C-alpha positions as CSV (number, residue, x, y, z in Angstrom):
1,M,0.0,0.0,0.0
2,K,1.3,3.5,-0.9
3,E,2.4,5.5,2.2
4,K,0.3,8.5,2.8
5,T,2.0,11.9,2.2
6,P,2.2,13.9,5.4
7,A,0.6,17.3,5.7
8,L,2.8,20.3,6.1
9,S,2.1,20.5,9.8
10,D,3.4,17.0,10.3
11,I,6.8,17.7,8.7
12,D,9.4,19.0,11.2
13,P,12.9,19.2,9.7
14,E,14.3,19.3,13.3
15,A,12.9,15.9,14.4
16,P,13.9,12.4,13.2
17,L,11.8,11.5,10.2
18,P,10.8,8.4,8.4
19,Q,12.8,8.1,5.2
20,A,10.0,9.1,2.9
21,P,11.0,9.5,-0.7
22,I,11.4,12.9,-2.2
23,S,10.6,12.2,-5.8
24,P,8.3,13.3,-8.6
25,E,5.8,10.7,-7.3
26,E,5.6,12.6,-4.0
27,P,5.0,16.3,-5.1
28,E,3.1,17.3,-2.0
29,W,5.8,16.0,0.2
30,L,8.4,17.9,-1.8
31,R,6.5,21.1,-1.8
32,A,5.9,20.9,1.9
33,R,9.5,20.3,2.7
34,V,10.7,23.1,0.5
35,K,8.2,25.5,2.2
36,R,9.4,24.4,5.6
37,H,13.1,24.7,4.6
38,V,12.6,28.2,3.1
39,S,10.6,29.3,6.2
40,E,13.3,28.0,8.6
41,L,16.1,29.4,6.5
42,V,14.6,32.9,6.4
43,R,13.8,32.8,10.1
44,L,17.4,31.8,11.0
45,A,19.1,33.7,8.2
46,G,17.6,37.1,8.9
47,P,19.5,37.8,12.1
48,V,22.5,35.9,10.8
49,I,22.7,38.0,7.6
50,L,22.5,41.2,9.7
51,S,25.1,39.9,12.1
52,R,27.6,39.0,9.3
53,A,26.9,42.4,7.6
54,G,27.6,44.1,10.9
55,I,31.2,42.8,11.0
56,L,31.9,44.6,7.7
57,L,29.7,47.6,8.5
58,I,32.5,48.6,10.9
59,S,34.9,49.1,8.1
60,T,32.2,50.5,5.8
61,A,31.4,53.3,8.3
62,D,35.1,54.0,8.7
63,L,35.6,54.4,4.9
64,M,32.5,56.5,4.6
65,M,33.7,58.9,7.3
66,L,37.2,59.0,6.0
67,G,36.0,59.5,2.4
68,R,34.7,62.9,3.5
69,I,38.1,63.9,4.7
70,S,40.5,63.0,1.9
71,T,41.3,60.5,-0.8
72,Q,44.6,59.8,0.8
73,A,43.0,58.8,4.1
74,T,40.6,56.6,2.2
75,A,43.5,55.0,0.3
76,F,45.5,54.4,3.6
77,Y,42.6,52.6,5.2
78,A,41.6,50.7,2.1
79,Q,45.1,49.4,1.7
80,A,45.4,48.5,5.4
81,L,42.3,46.3,5.0
82,I,44.3,43.9,2.8
83,P,46.3,42.1,5.5
84,F,43.6,42.7,8.1
85,I,40.8,41.2,6.1
86,V,42.9,38.2,5.1
87,L,43.9,37.5,8.7
88,M,40.5,38.1,10.2
89,V,38.5,36.1,7.6
90,T,41.1,33.2,7.9
91,G,40.6,33.3,11.6
92,I,36.8,33.3,11.3
93,G,37.1,30.3,8.9
94,L,39.1,28.4,11.5
95,M,36.2,29.0,14.0
96,F,33.7,27.6,11.5
97,G,34.1,24.1,13.0
98,T,32.2,25.3,16.0
99,L,29.1,25.8,13.9
100,V,29.4,22.4,12.1
101,A,30.3,20.3,15.2
102,S,27.6,22.0,17.3
103,S,24.9,21.7,14.7
104,H,25.7,18.0,14.3
105,A,25.5,17.5,18.1
106,F,22.3,19.5,18.3
107,G,20.8,17.4,15.5
108,R,21.6,14.3,17.6
109,G,20.1,15.9,20.7
110,D,23.4,15.9,22.6
111,L,23.1,19.3,24.3
112,K,26.0,18.9,26.8
113,E,28.4,18.3,23.9
114,C,27.2,21.6,22.3
115,G,28.4,23.4,25.5
116,A,31.7,21.6,25.5
117,I,32.3,22.5,21.9
118,W,31.8,26.2,22.8
119,Q,34.2,26.0,25.7
120,R,36.9,24.4,23.6
121,S,36.3,27.0,20.9
122,L,37.2,29.9,23.2
123,L,40.7,28.5,23.8
124,W,41.0,27.9,20.1
125,A,39.9,31.4,19.3
126,L,42.5,32.9,21.7
127,L,45.3,30.7,20.2
128,V,44.4,31.6,16.6
129,G,43.8,35.2,17.5
130,I,47.3,35.6,18.9
131,A,48.8,33.9,15.8
132,M,46.8,36.2,13.5
133,T,47.7,39.4,15.4
134,V,51.5,39.0,15.2
135,P,51.9,39.6,11.4
136,G,50.4,43.1,12.0
137,F,53.7,44.3,13.5
138,W,55.3,43.9,10.0
139,A,52.4,45.4,7.9
140,E,54.5,48.2,6.5
141,D,57.4,45.9,5.5
142,F,54.8,43.7,3.8
143,F,53.6,46.7,1.7
144,L,57.1,47.7,0.8
145,L,57.9,44.2,-0.2
146,A,54.8,44.2,-2.4
147,R,56.2,47.3,-4.2
148,I,53.6,49.7,-2.8
149,E,54.9,53.3,-2.9
150,P,56.6,54.3,0.4
151,D,54.2,57.0,1.5
152,L,51.2,54.7,1.0
153,A,53.0,51.8,2.6
154,A,53.9,53.8,5.7
155,G,50.4,55.2,6.2
156,A,48.6,51.9,5.5
157,G,51.1,49.9,7.5
158,H,50.5,51.7,10.8
159,T,46.7,51.6,10.3
160,A,46.9,47.9,9.5
161,F,48.8,47.3,12.8
162,I,46.1,49.0,14.8
163,L,43.4,47.0,13.0
164,T,45.0,43.7,13.7
165,L,44.8,44.3,17.5
166,G,41.1,43.7,17.1
167,I,41.4,40.2,15.7
168,I,41.3,38.3,19.0
169,P,38.0,39.8,20.2
170,T,36.6,39.3,16.7
171,L,37.3,35.6,16.9
172,L,35.8,35.3,20.4
173,Y,32.7,37.0,19.0
174,S,32.6,34.8,15.9
175,T,33.0,31.4,17.6
176,S,30.3,32.4,20.2
177,A,28.1,33.5,17.3
178,F,28.6,30.2,15.5
179,F,27.6,28.4,18.7
180,L,24.4,30.4,19.2
181,E,23.5,30.1,15.5
182,S,23.9,26.3,15.6
183,L,21.2,26.3,18.4
184,K,19.0,28.6,16.2
185,R,19.5,31.6,18.5
186,P,21.0,34.3,16.3
187,A,19.1,37.3,17.7
188,W,21.6,38.2,20.5
189,V,24.5,37.9,18.0
190,M,22.8,40.6,16.0
191,V,22.3,42.8,19.1
192,A,26.0,42.5,20.0
193,I,27.3,43.5,16.6
194,Y,25.1,46.5,16.1
195,F,25.8,47.8,19.6
196,A,29.4,47.6,18.7
197,N,28.8,49.5,15.4
198,A,27.1,52.3,17.4
199,V,30.2,52.4,19.6
200,N,32.5,52.6,16.5
201,I,30.6,55.5,14.9
202,A,30.6,57.4,18.2
203,L,34.4,56.8,18.7
204,N,35.1,57.8,15.1
205,F,33.8,61.3,15.7
206,V,36.4,61.7,18.5
207,L,39.4,59.7,17.2
208,I,39.5,60.5,13.5
209,D,40.6,64.1,14.3
210,F,42.4,63.3,17.5
211,A,45.9,64.8,17.7
212,W,48.1,62.2,19.3
213,D,51.6,61.1,18.2
214,W,50.5,57.4,18.1
215,L,47.5,58.3,15.8
216,K,49.6,59.6,12.9
217,T,46.7,59.9,10.4
218,P,42.9,60.0,10.4
219,S,42.9,56.4,9.2
220,D,44.7,55.5,12.4
221,G,42.0,57.1,14.5
222,A,39.3,55.1,12.6
223,A,41.3,51.9,13.0
224,L,41.5,52.5,16.8
225,A,37.8,53.1,17.0
226,A,37.1,49.9,15.1
227,T,39.4,47.9,17.4
228,L,37.8,49.2,20.6
229,C,34.3,48.4,19.2
230,R,35.5,44.8,18.4
231,F,36.5,44.3,22.0
232,T,33.0,45.4,23.0
233,M,31.3,42.9,20.8
234,G,33.7,40.0,21.6
235,I,33.5,40.4,25.4
236,G,29.8,41.1,25.3
237,L,28.8,37.9,23.4
238,V,31.0,35.6,25.5
239,A,29.4,37.1,28.6
240,F,25.9,36.4,27.1
241,V,26.6,32.7,26.5
242,W,28.1,32.4,30.0
243,F,25.1,33.9,31.7
244,M,22.3,32.6,29.3
245,P,19.3,31.3,31.3
246,D,19.5,27.6,30.1
247,R,23.3,27.4,30.4
248,D,23.0,24.3,32.7
249,S,21.2,22.4,30.0
250,F,24.1,22.9,27.7
251,G,26.8,22.4,30.4
252,I,28.2,25.9,29.7
253,R,30.0,26.0,33.0
254,E,30.9,22.3,33.4
255,K,34.5,21.3,33.6
256,L,35.7,19.8,30.3
257,A,36.3,16.1,30.4
258,G,39.8,15.2,29.0
259,G,42.1,17.6,27.3
260,W,40.6,20.4,25.2
261,W,43.0,19.9,22.4
262,R,42.1,16.3,21.9
263,G,38.4,17.0,22.4
264,S,38.4,19.7,19.8
265,H,39.8,17.5,17.1
266,E,36.6,17.3,15.1
267,Q,35.8,21.0,15.1
268,R,39.4,22.0,14.4
269,R,39.3,19.6,11.4
270,Y,36.4,21.5,9.9
271,G,38.1,24.8,10.9
272,Y,41.4,23.9,9.2
273,A,39.6,23.3,5.9
274,S,37.3,26.4,6.0
275,G,40.1,28.6,7.4
276,A,42.4,27.6,4.5
277,S,39.6,28.1,2.0
278,Y,38.6,31.5,3.4
279,G,42.2,32.5,3.7
280,L,43.1,31.5,0.1
281,E,40.1,33.3,-1.3
282,T,40.7,36.6,0.7
283,A,44.4,36.3,-0.1
284,A,43.6,36.1,-3.8
285,F,41.4,39.2,-3.6
286,G,44.1,40.9,-1.5
287,L,46.7,40.1,-4.3
288,M,44.4,41.8,-6.7
289,N,44.3,44.8,-4.3
290,L,48.1,44.9,-4.5
291,F,47.8,45.1,-8.3
292,A,45.5,48.1,-7.8
293,G,48.2,49.6,-5.5
294,W,50.7,49.4,-8.4
295,L,48.3,51.6,-10.4
296,G,48.5,54.5,-7.9
297,I,46.5,56.2,-5.0
298,K,43.3,56.7,-7.0
299,A,43.2,53.1,-8.3
300,A,43.9,51.8,-4.8
301,A,41.1,54.0,-3.4
302,I,38.6,52.8,-6.1
303,Y,39.5,49.2,-5.6
304,G,39.3,49.5,-1.8
305,L,35.8,51.1,-2.0
306,G,34.7,48.4,-4.4
307,M,36.1,45.6,-2.3
308,N,34.4,47.0,0.8
309,L,31.1,46.8,-1.0
310,T,31.9,43.4,-2.4
311,A,32.9,42.2,1.1
312,L,29.7,43.6,2.6
313,M,27.6,41.7,0.1
314,F,29.7,38.6,0.7
315,M,29.0,38.9,4.4
316,L,25.3,39.1,3.6
317,S,25.6,36.0,1.5
318,L,27.7,34.4,4.3
319,G,24.8,34.9,6.6
320,L,22.6,32.8,4.3
321,A,25.4,30.3,3.8
322,S,25.8,29.9,7.6
323,A,22.1,29.4,8.0
324,T,22.1,26.9,5.2
325,S,25.0,25.0,6.8
326,V,22.9,24.7,10.0
327,R,20.0,23.2,8.0
328,V,22.4,20.9,6.2
329,G,24.2,20.0,9.3
330,I,21.1,19.1,11.3
331,A,19.8,16.9,8.4
332,H,23.3,15.3,8.3
333,G,23.2,14.6,12.0
334,R,19.8,12.8,11.5
335,R,21.3,10.9,8.5
336,D,18.4,12.2,6.3
337,W,20.3,12.3,3.0
338,A,17.4,13.4,0.8
339,D,16.6,16.3,3.2
340,R,20.2,17.2,3.4
341,A,20.4,17.6,-0.4
342,L,17.2,19.6,-0.4
343,A,18.4,21.9,2.4
344,G,21.5,22.8,0.4
345,W,19.7,23.5,-2.9
346,V,17.1,25.6,-1.1
347,G,19.9,27.7,0.4
348,V,21.6,28.2,-2.9
349,C,18.4,29.2,-4.7
350,V,17.4,31.7,-1.9
351,T,21.0,33.2,-2.0
352,I,20.8,33.7,-5.8
353,V,17.4,35.4,-5.6
354,F,18.6,37.5,-2.6
355,T,21.7,38.8,-4.3
356,L,19.9,39.4,-7.6
357,G,17.9,42.0,-5.7
358,F,21.1,43.9,-4.9
359,T,22.3,43.4,-8.5
360,L,19.2,45.3,-9.8
361,L,19.7,48.1,-7.3
362,L,23.4,48.5,-8.1
363,S,22.9,48.3,-11.8
364,L,20.3,51.1,-11.7
365,A,22.0,53.4,-9.3
366,P,25.8,52.9,-9.2
367,E,26.5,56.6,-8.8
368,A,24.3,56.9,-5.7
369,T,26.1,54.0,-4.2
370,I,29.5,55.5,-4.8
371,R,28.4,58.8,-3.3
372,L,27.9,57.0,0.0
373,Y,31.7,56.5,0.1
374,T,33.1,59.6,-1.5
375,Q,32.2,63.0,-2.9
376,D,35.4,63.3,-5.1
377,P,34.0,64.0,-8.6
378,E,36.9,62.3,-10.4
379,L,36.8,59.2,-8.2
380,I,33.0,58.9,-8.8
381,V,33.4,58.9,-12.6
382,L,36.3,56.4,-12.4
383,A,34.4,54.0,-10.1
384,M,31.2,53.9,-12.0
385,P,32.1,50.9,-14.4
386,V,33.7,49.1,-11.4
387,F,30.5,49.2,-9.4
388,V,28.4,48.0,-12.3
389,L,30.7,44.9,-12.5
390,I,30.3,44.4,-8.7
391,A,26.6,44.2,-9.2
392,W,27.1,40.9,-11.1
393,L,30.1,39.7,-9.1
394,I,28.0,39.4,-5.9
395,V,25.7,36.8,-7.4
396,G,28.4,34.3,-8.2
397,D,30.2,35.1,-4.9
398,G,27.1,34.4,-2.9
399,A,26.4,31.1,-4.7
400,Q,29.9,29.8,-4.2
401,I,30.1,30.5,-0.5
402,C,26.6,28.8,0.0
403,L,27.8,25.7,-1.9
404,S,31.1,25.7,0.1
405,N,29.3,25.8,3.4
406,S,26.8,23.1,2.4
407,I,29.6,20.8,1.3
408,R,31.5,21.3,4.6
409,A,28.3,20.7,6.7
410,A,27.9,17.4,4.8
411,A,31.2,16.2,6.3
412,D,33.4,17.0,3.2
413,P,35.5,19.8,4.6
414,W,38.5,20.0,2.2
415,S,36.9,19.8,-1.3
416,P,35.8,23.5,-1.2
417,T,39.4,24.5,-0.3
418,Y,40.9,22.7,-3.3
419,L,38.3,23.8,-5.7
420,N,38.5,27.5,-4.6
421,F,42.2,27.4,-4.9
422,A,41.9,26.3,-8.5
423,S,39.2,28.9,-9.2
424,F,40.9,31.9,-7.7
425,F,44.6,31.2,-8.1
426,L,44.6,29.5,-11.4
427,V,41.7,31.4,-13.1
428,M,41.0,34.8,-11.3
429,I,44.5,36.0,-10.6
430,P,46.1,35.3,-14.0
431,I,43.2,36.7,-15.9
432,G,42.9,39.7,-13.6
433,Y,46.6,40.5,-14.0
434,F,46.4,40.0,-17.8
435,L,43.4,42.3,-18.2
436,G,44.2,44.8,-15.5
437,I,48.0,45.2,-15.9
438,V,49.1,43.8,-19.2
439,Q,46.1,45.0,-21.2
440,E,46.0,48.2,-19.1
441,R,42.3,48.0,-18.3
442,G,43.0,49.1,-14.8
443,V,40.7,48.3,-11.9
444,V,37.9,47.3,-14.4
445,G,40.1,44.5,-15.8
446,L,40.8,43.3,-12.2
447,Y,37.1,43.0,-11.5
448,E,36.5,41.3,-14.8
449,G,39.0,38.6,-13.7
450,M,37.1,38.3,-10.4
451,I,33.9,37.6,-12.2
452,L,35.4,34.8,-14.3
453,G,37.1,33.3,-11.2
454,T,33.9,33.3,-9.2
455,L,32.0,31.6,-12.1
456,A,34.6,28.9,-12.2
457,S,34.1,28.3,-8.5
458,V,30.3,28.0,-8.8
459,V,30.7,25.4,-11.6
460,L,33.2,23.3,-9.7
461,L,31.5,23.5,-6.3
462,G,28.1,22.8,-7.9
463,A,29.4,19.7,-9.5
464,R,30.9,18.5,-6.2
465,W,27.6,19.1,-4.3
466,I,25.6,17.2,-7.0
467,W,28.0,14.2,-6.7
468,L,27.9,14.2,-2.9
469,C,24.1,14.3,-2.9
470,R,23.7,11.5,-5.4
471,R,26.3,9.3,-3.7
472,A,24.6,9.6,-0.2
473,I,21.1,8.8,-1.6
474,R,22.4,6.0,-3.7
475,H,24.2,4.3,-0.8
476,S,21.1,4.8,1.4
477,D,18.9,3.1,-1.2
478,Q,21.3,0.2,-1.4
479,R,21.1,-0.4,2.4
């Protein structure tokens, strides 16, 4: 007798489910599950998107306020973001194992293990944060080695050093945010980051024009404001988890059994893969930024403004990707392979639709967007074609990070790292260098190379996700 298709109210993606087939013969079941996945994704992703965007809004506010002072201050800060963003995003990637491991434990109903994962992640965040802060001491030497002109290297180097002092609290915030998001509690994460943004803007009004030997330029003042606000959000979110009402259910304050290093092996394994992937990707974009630095102050400023907008859109997509990885991770913990595949594809489709909305806005009003950053007439004209390209770049960038996170949440942590390396280092950088430097297309050529590299990433990651989904369902059918 054919099994009755459940009603929508009977379908709970968070509870163990009978392995009902998702196939053309079960259209009602499929529609019901898609609706539930979209509903859960939007509910979880809303605060997560705002939280991820909040991390980059700190730099966005700094650039906007500096842009009203001078092009030089903007260029210093934009160039300083190269090493800082690479180090910070790599560190955030290394924390990603907290989300994957905790969502798997939550899907199994092992609440105490979730709390243990968070405790281990704090020690890991401190260790990684220290390692990521140290290179900031040699930021100026890095710029000089990269053949950036001495004045730009000196100003950007000191600003970059101040920015890197905020990496440790950023990682404490990020790993606590991943923990809360794996439990489907993203609201307080959002509160912490936007309170910190308010602190940053208030401090900018004081520190950007502050006359002090250690703050050599306005960009230094903005960097110090950003660092202080990152301490606010990091300490605040750790304190929230420590004092949250149901902390005992999760064993938040219980002593860890065994060594933390051995116990954190699984989450570090996922973190190594995502950290390497995030680091390679941001390093590739950072290398393109160096190409822009070779083209002069104005090119560096234009590229920096464009990359800030691109990174902001990436963080919005990363919010959707993180929410998707929670959905995929919970289904993986239940060993519901069909639902795991569906959760990933729903996330990718929602991300594409979401980013296309911003593509339309940017395509129709690029000048209005640029004016949010600068009032320099020459800079506005030069940046117009770049911002039109960014409108399309963000679609592919969003799709690739959603696919990457889905693959990692499906217990395949290293494939996205290898595939992104191929896409960005073997496709994007050579083409960007050829178009931007050799063909003298400038910053426009660099962004054209980025679009082609991102498309290559989407194709490769999409093929890998299809293969993983088919293999899991096929093996399940054989059993």
